[in-house]
C-alpha positions as CSV (number, residue, x, y, z in Angstrom):
1,M,-1.7,-10.5,2.9
2,K,-0.2,-12.9,5.4
3,E,3.2,-12.5,3.9
4,Q,3.1,-8.7,4.0
5,I,2.0,-8.8,7.7
6,L,5.0,-11.1,8.5
7,E,7.3,-8.7,6.5
8,Y,5.9,-5.8,8.5
9,I,6.7,-7.6,11.8
10,K,10.2,-8.6,10.5
11,I,11.0,-5.0,9.4
12,W,10.2,-3.6,12.8
13,E,12.0,-6.4,14.6
14,E,15.1,-5.3,12.6
15,R,14.6,-1.7,13.8
16,C,15.3,-2.4,17.5
17,Y,12.1,-4.3,18.4
18,F,14.0,-7.5,19.2
19,D,11.4,-8.8,21.7
20,G,8.6,-8.3,19.2
21,I,6.3,-5.5,18.5
22,P,4.0,-4.2,21.3
23,D,0.2,-4.7,21.4
24,E,-0.3,-0.9,21.1
25,G,1.6,2.2,21.2
26,P,1.1,6.0,21.5
27,H,-1.8,6.9,19.2
28,E,-0.2,9.9,17.7
29,L,2.9,8.0,16.8
30,E,0.9,5.1,15.4
31,I,-0.9,7.5,13.1
32,R,2.3,8.7,11.7
33,N,3.7,5.1,11.2
34,K,6.5,5.9,13.7
35,V,5.7,3.0,16.0
36,P,4.5,-0.5,15.2
37,S,1.6,-2.3,17.0
38,Y,-0.6,-5.3,16.6
39,R,-3.5,-2.9,17.0
40,K,-2.6,-1.3,13.6
41,I,-2.5,-4.8,12.1
42,C,-5.9,-5.6,13.4
43,F,-7.4,-2.4,12.2
44,A,-6.0,-3.0,8.7
45,I,-7.5,-6.5,8.7
46,L,-10.9,-5.2,10.0
47,K,-11.0,-2.4,7.4
48,N,-10.3,-5.0,4.6
49,D,-7.2,-3.1,3.6
50,Y,-5.9,-5.8,1.3
51,S,-2.9,-3.8,0.1
52,L,-2.1,-2.8,3.7
53,K,-1.7,0.9,2.9
54,S,-2.4,1.8,6.5
55,L,0.8,-0.1,7.5
56,G,2.9,1.7,4.9
57,F,2.8,-0.7,2.0
58,T,2.2,0.5,-1.5
59,P,-0.5,-1.2,-3.6
60,K,0.8,-3.6,-6.3
61,K,0.1,-2.8,-9.9
62,S,-1.9,-5.3,-11.9
63,K,0.0,-7.1,-14.7
64,Y,-2.6,-5.6,-17.1
65,Y,-2.1,-1.9,-15.9
66,D,0.7,-1.1,-18.3
67,A,-1.2,-2.6,-21.2
68,Y,-4.4,-0.6,-20.3
69,K,-2.4,2.7,-20.0
70,K,-0.8,2.0,-23.4
71,I,-4.2,1.6,-25.0
72,E,-5.5,4.7,-23.2
73,I,-2.6,6.8,-24.5
74,E,-3.1,5.6,-28.1
75,N,-6.8,6.5,-27.8
76,R,-6.0,10.0,-26.6
77,Q,-3.7,10.6,-29.6
78,K,-6.4,9.4,-32.0
79,C,-8.9,11.7,-30.4
80,K,-6.5,14.7,-30.8
81,Q,-5.9,13.8,-34.4
82,L,-9.7,13.7,-35.1
83,K,-10.1,17.2,-33.5
84,L,-7.4,18.6,-35.6
85,E,-8.9,17.3,-38.8
86,L,-12.2,18.8,-38.0
């Protein structure tokens, strides 16, 4: 999570916030992820947003997700075959 927060700050510093991001910004723009702020970072931490979706990051897939989906698809096909046989 610390690395993602540092990445968030770095991304916004590259977008013309050379002196650092502000403590807070206009509320309507913060909601739309148009303006960075440390207030948004604090709220993400307080809400236990480990994937930092509220800051615009996408959650990472588990390494087991693809294997689980493969098993699930196989089970669906087996169920369809059983229904056709009945």
